C-alpha positions in Angstrom: 20.4 -5.0 -10.6 23.5 -4.2 -8.3 22.6 -1.4 -4.9 23.7 1.8 -7.0 20.7 0.6 -9.6 18.3 0.0 -7.2 18.3 3.8 -5.6 18.8 5.2 -8.9 15.4 2.8 -9.6 13.5 4.1 -6.6 14.5 7.4 -6.6 13.3 7.9 -10.1 10.1 6.1 -9.1 9.4 8.5 -6.2 10.1 11.1 -8.8 7.9 9.8 -11.0 5.3 9.5 -8.3 6.1 13.8 -7.0 5.6 14.3 -10.4 2.6 12.3 -11.7 0.5 12.8 -8.1 1.9 16.1 -6.6 1.7 16.3 -2.5 -0.4 18.9 -2.0 -3.3 18.0 -4.8 -3.0 14.5 -3.8 -4.5 14.8 -0.4 -6.8 17.1 -1.4 -8.2 14.1 -3.7 -7.5 11.4 -1.2 -9.6 13.7 1.7 -12.5 14.5 -0.5 -13.2 10.4 -1.0 -15.1 8.4 1.8 -12.3 5.9 3.8 -14.4 3.1 3.9 -12.5 0.3 5.5 -14.8 -1.9 3.4 -13.8 -0.4 0.6 -10.2 1.0 0.6 -9.9 -1.2 -3.6 -12.2 1.1 -5.2 -10.9 4.2 -4.1 -7.5 3.8 -4.7 -9.4 2.7 -8.3 -10.7 6.4 -8.2 -7.6 7.9 -7.0 -5.8 6.0 -10.4 -8.2 6.6 -12.5 -7.8 10.3 -11.3 -4.3 10.6 -12.0 -4.1 8.8 -15.1 -1.5 6.1 -13.3 -1.9 2.5 -12.0 -3.1 1.4 -8.6 0.5 -0.1 -7.5 1.2 3.8 -8.1 -1.7 5.1 -5.9 -0.6 2.6 -3.0 3.2 4.0 -3.1 2.4 7.8 -3.1 -0.1 6.7 -0.6 2.5 5.2 1.3 5.3 7.8 0.4 3.1 10.6 2.2 2.0 8.5 5.3 -1.7 8.9 4.5 
């Protein structure tokens, strides 16, 4: 994959994250969870199920929002 294709794919992935997990809604759901460092995997699973996305998509959204 060339650089232009990589950039386009990253942009498409970011667009999908924003579409499926809108910032305000996602942050509200994120803040409603009791984030226990020993149980982060469960929290990610809960968010993934709530938004109908993969756990890796949730991790990417958390990272993109710097939460």
